[in-house]
C-alpha positions as CSV (number, residue, x, y, z in Angstrom):
1,M,-8.7,8.1,-30.1
2,S,-5.3,9.8,-29.5
3,E,-7.0,11.9,-26.8
4,K,-8.1,8.7,-25.0
5,I,-4.6,7.3,-25.2
6,A,-3.1,10.5,-23.8
7,K,-5.7,10.5,-21.0
8,L,-4.9,6.9,-20.3
9,F,-1.2,7.7,-19.9
10,K,-1.9,10.7,-17.8
11,L,-4.0,8.5,-15.4
12,I,-1.3,5.8,-15.2
13,E,1.3,8.5,-14.4
14,E,-1.0,10.0,-11.8
15,E,-1.6,6.5,-10.3
16,L,2.2,6.0,-10.1
17,E,2.6,9.3,-8.3
18,L,-0.2,8.4,-5.8
19,Y,1.4,5.0,-5.1
20,Q,4.7,6.7,-4.4
21,D,3.0,9.2,-2.1
22,L,1.3,6.3,-0.3
23,Y,4.7,4.5,0.0
24,F,6.3,7.5,1.7
25,N,3.3,8.1,3.9
26,E,3.3,4.4,5.0
27,F,7.0,4.7,5.7
28,D,6.4,7.7,7.9
29,K,3.6,5.8,9.7
30,G,6.1,3.0,10.5
31,C,8.6,5.5,11.9
32,L,5.9,7.3,14.0
33,L,4.7,4.0,15.3
34,F,8.2,2.9,16.2
35,C,8.6,6.2,18.2
36,H,5.1,5.8,19.8
37,R,3.7,9.0,18.3
38,L,0.2,7.6,17.9
39,E,-1.5,11.0,17.3
40,S,0.7,11.7,14.4
41,F,0.3,8.1,13.2
42,N,-3.4,8.5,13.2
43,E,-3.1,11.7,11.1
44,R,-1.0,9.7,8.6
45,N,-3.7,7.1,8.5
46,E,-6.1,9.7,7.4
47,I,-3.7,10.9,4.7
48,S,-3.4,7.2,3.5
49,R,-7.1,6.9,3.4
50,K,-7.3,10.0,1.2
51,I,-4.6,8.7,-1.1
52,I,-6.3,5.4,-1.4
53,N,-9.6,7.1,-2.3
54,A,-7.8,9.1,-5.0
55,L,-6.3,5.9,-6.3
56,D,-9.7,4.3,-6.5
57,V,-11.0,7.3,-8.6
58,K,-8.0,7.0,-11.0
59,I,-8.4,3.3,-11.4
60,K,-12.1,3.7,-12.2
61,E,-11.4,6.4,-14.7
62,K,-8.7,4.2,-16.3
63,R,-11.1,1.2,-16.4
64,A,-13.8,3.4,-18.0
65,I,-11.4,4.3,-20.9
66,V,-10.5,0.6,-21.3
67,D,-14.2,-0.3,-21.4
68,E,-14.8,2.4,-24.1
69,F,-12.0,0.7,-26.2
70,A,-13.6,-2.7,-25.5
71,K,-16.9,-1.5,-27.0
72,E,-15.2,0.2,-29.9
73,F,-13.1,-2.9,-30.8
74,D,-15.9,-5.4,-29.7
75,D,-13.4,-7.2,-27.5
76,P,-14.4,-7.7,-23.9
77,D,-11.0,-9.1,-22.9
78,I,-9.0,-6.1,-24.2
79,N,-6.4,-4.5,-21.9
80,I,-4.1,-1.5,-22.1
81,E,-1.3,-3.4,-23.8
82,K,-3.6,-4.7,-26.5
83,I,-5.1,-1.2,-27.0
84,L,-1.7,0.3,-27.5
85,K,-0.5,-2.4,-29.9
86,R,-3.6,-1.6,-32.0
87,V,-3.6,2.2,-32.0
88,A,-0.4,3.5,-30.5
89,E,2.4,1.1,-31.2
90,K,5.0,3.8,-30.5
91,R,3.9,4.1,-26.9
92,V,4.1,0.5,-25.9
93,E,7.6,0.8,-24.5
94,E,6.6,3.8,-22.5
95,Y,3.7,1.8,-21.1
96,Y,6.1,-1.1,-20.2
97,R,8.3,1.4,-18.3
98,L,5.4,2.8,-16.4
99,R,4.0,-0.7,-15.7
100,H,7.4,-1.8,-14.4
101,N,7.6,1.3,-12.1
102,L,4.1,0.5,-10.8
103,E,5.1,-3.1,-10.1
104,S,8.2,-2.0,-8.3
105,I,6.4,0.5,-6.0
106,L,3.6,-2.0,-5.3
107,K,6.2,-4.7,-4.3
108,A,8.0,-2.1,-2.1
109,L,4.7,-1.0,-0.6
110,S,3.7,-4.6,0.2
111,S,7.0,-5.3,1.9
112,L,6.7,-2.0,3.9
113,N,3.2,-3.0,5.0
114,E,4.4,-6.3,6.3
115,K,7.0,-4.5,8.4
116,N,4.4,-2.1,9.7
117,K,2.2,-5.1,10.7
118,V,5.1,-6.4,12.7
119,L,5.5,-3.1,14.5
120,L,1.7,-2.8,15.1
121,D,1.6,-6.3,16.5
122,T,4.6,-5.8,18.7
123,T,3.3,-2.5,20.0
124,Y,-0.1,-4.2,20.8
125,S,1.5,-7.2,22.4
126,V,3.8,-5.2,24.7
127,S,1.0,-2.8,25.6
128,K,-1.3,-5.8,26.4
129,A,1.5,-7.5,28.4
130,I,2.1,-4.3,30.4
131,L,-1.6,-3.7,31.1
132,E,-2.1,-7.3,32.2
133,G,1.1,-7.1,34.3
134,L,-0.2,-4.1,36.1
135,T,-3.5,-5.8,36.9
136,S,-2.1,-9.2,37.7
137,S,-0.3,-10.4,40.8
138,E,2.0,-12.6,38.6
139,S,5.3,-11.1,37.5
140,L,5.5,-9.8,34.0
141,Y,9.3,-10.4,33.8
142,T,11.6,-13.4,33.9
143,D,14.4,-13.8,36.4
144,K,16.7,-12.2,33.8
145,G,14.5,-9.1,33.5
146,S,13.0,-9.7,30.0
147,I,9.3,-9.9,29.4
148,K,8.0,-13.5,29.8
149,D,7.5,-15.6,26.7
150,N,5.6,-14.3,23.7
151,S,2.3,-15.5,25.0
152,Y,0.9,-12.0,24.5
153,S,1.8,-11.9,20.8
154,T,-1.1,-12.2,18.5
155,V,0.9,-13.3,15.5
156,S,4.1,-15.3,15.1
157,Y,6.9,-13.9,12.9
158,N,10.1,-15.3,11.5
159,I,12.4,-12.4,10.9
């Protein structure tokens, strides 16, 4: 049983590391997109895909261990916290710390993804406006020199 608990903690720690790697990779993607380095951006997309696949494997392994405990304790609603309270009370605080770190990185990752979406949409909208401006007889710019309206934007943002 202690081996399963140790494996569970190892998986949680590995999951946290993978989420941190994903965060920094997504940050790099945003910077590359901002600098219009699309080839490097696409390479980072591939790295993100590999990290997400590795996360999926870790999560499935973790779920399998929890399912083993569910069968052992005849409790289909069991979770990691309940398992630790039953068999490894001393490690509950360690689990709370890891869970807090996971929550923090996931919130940061969510926020970063929202910012990257804005960058993607802006890049798409400007590219679309320029392409349509090149093929249209109508001017792309206002009298003051800025791009006309945001009629090319696919999404509205309040920043």
